[in-house]
N, C-alpha and C positions, 0 to 999 in steps of 0.2 A: 520505574524497574529500578529494581536492586544496581549501587554504582557500581562497578567493579572497571578500573583505569582501563584492564589489558581490552575490553569489548565494547567501552565508546565508541559510538558512531558520530562524528562530529563534522568531516566533510561534507560538504555541501554536493559538490558534485556525484558524491555516492549517496546520499540523501534523494537527489533528482531520478538517479538509475532507480533506485528502493522503488520509487513511488510511480516512475514510467511502466516497471515489469510488474509492478505488482497491483493495479488499479483500484482491484475489490477491496473497499475499505469498511472499516466499523468507524460509525458515527456515533460518539456516547456523549450525553446532556445531561446536567445534573438539575434538570426542574423543580419547580413549586411543587409536583406531586411526585418528585423521585426520579429515578435514575431512568432513562430511553436509550433505547441502542437502535439504530439503522444500520443497513448494508446499502452502500450503492457505487459506482465508477466514479471516478474523477482522474481528473486531467491537470499535467501542469499548467500552470498559467504563462501561456508564450507571450503574454503584451506587459510584464513586468520583470523588471532585473532582478528583484529578489526572488525567493522559494515561497512559492505561491501556488495555490491549488484551487481548481474551479470544479464545480459540480450541480448536483441538484437533489429539489427532494419530491417524492411523488406527493402531493393534496392528500390528505391533510396532515401528513409527516412534520411538516414546518412549523405547524400548529401543536402537536403533540410534542418537540422539542423545544418548543419558545426561543425558535431559531431569530439569533440576531440580538436576544435580550441576554445573554449571560455566554461564557467562555464553554465551549467545547472542545471535545480530545478527537482528532481523527487517529486512527489506530491502524497501520499499514503494514502488513505482513509478508515477509519474504520467505525464502525456502527454510523448511526448519524438518528438522526427524529426530529421532530417538536413535541414542549411543550408547552402547550397552558395554557395560564393564568388559566382558571379557575380549571385548576389542583390544583393551589395553595389553602394554606389557607388564604392568606393576600386577603385584599379586594380592592388594589392596586397593579396591577402588570402588567406586558408586556410581549407579547409570548417571545417566544426564540427556540435554536434550539439545542440539545446537539450532541455533535459530538467527536469523537478522529480523529486526521490530522495530517500529518508530512509532513513538505517539507525539504528534502535531496537537499545540493547544493554542484556543485562541477564539475571540470573540468573530465572527463571520460577518461578512457584509452580505448582504441580502441585494443580488443583481436585479436590474430595472426589465421588465420582460422582452426588450430588444436586444439586451446583451445576454441574458437568459437565451435566447433562440438562437444565438450566434454559438456561444457554450454548448446546447445540445447538439447544433449542424458540426462543430469541432469533434464530437463525442461519437457520433455516428459516425463520421468518416474515416476516423480513427483507427476505427474496429472495421468498420467494412470494406477497406481498402486491400485488406487481405484475401477478400473472397471473389471467387470468377465472373461473379455477377453484382456488383456492391449497388445497395439500396441505398440511395444517398437522401436525405431528408428535403432538398428543395433540387432534385434532379428534372424532376416535370413539374408542371403548372399543377398540375395534382396532386403531386407528393407535395410542394410547398402550402395548397392551401392545406392539407393534413398534418403537417409539420406546424400549421399556426394556431391550429386546433388543440393537437396535444401540447404543445407547448404550455398553454394556458394551463393544463393540469400538475404542472410542475412550478417548484421555485427557486430557481439558481442562486448560489452562495460563490463567492472567494472569502479562503480563508488564507490569511498572509500569519502564520503561526509566529506569536509571541513567545512560547517554550516549547523547545524539542527537546526529548529525551529518547535517544537512539542508541541500539545496542548490536552488534552483531560477534555473536559467542559462537564460533566457528573452530574452538580447539586452539585457538591460536597460544596458550598457555602452557600447550603437550609439547613434551618432545617431538622431532621431527619423526623419527621412526614408528612412533605412535599417530601422528597426525596421517604418515602412509597408508598404516594399518587401518585405520578410521575411514580414509576414503575409499581402499580396496573392497574392505565389508559393501561400503554406500554403494560400489560399483557393482558389486557379485549381482547374485540372486536370491540372496536371503528374505527373510521378513520382514527388515528393515531397511532394504536396499531403495536406494534414493539416487539417481545418476543427479536430477537436480540440485540436490543440497552437495554431494560431490562435486558438481562442478563450478558450487561456488566458493568451496573450499578452496579449490584448487586455483577460480583466481584470484582469491583475498591471500594467498599463498605468491602471486605472484607469476605462476604458472600460463602459459598460454593456450 
């Protein structure tokens, strides 16, 4: 990403929040046969003090990515949306896109089957806990046997990034009056309305 000092995201707590709220990532590998990309859900690794994520690939994606043999990039995408120049006070302006995104790069560690199963168990519990009748991987003996079977079709990984390139571009370089108008348009009913993006802009600005 282009380096713009005003938009650099380096705070680890903010990075963790971004990942936790946006777990559906893009995994990119530059393999011996060219670029490969896949999409999976990840979790923050609660077993580590440093920033790390865990996830899995369905076989044979791990072979396509040559997982563990070289550096990969995980792309995390937060709230984003189109910003019209008609929302600015200035007479001359260009359209832009507000967004929050992070690129986490490093060589992933391949998890052994037991740890992979624990990660899968956590992943299912993380999302299922919000439904009325959660279906956990190990809720019953039958579920446990099924979990053992399906986990064999996956390959777990841990990524402790050695490079992080993250950016929060939410009109921080604009006058307060202009930011107010952008947020108002995003909260409206126009074609580019986005309550999620408006809420993130308010949060970054320090509003409750």
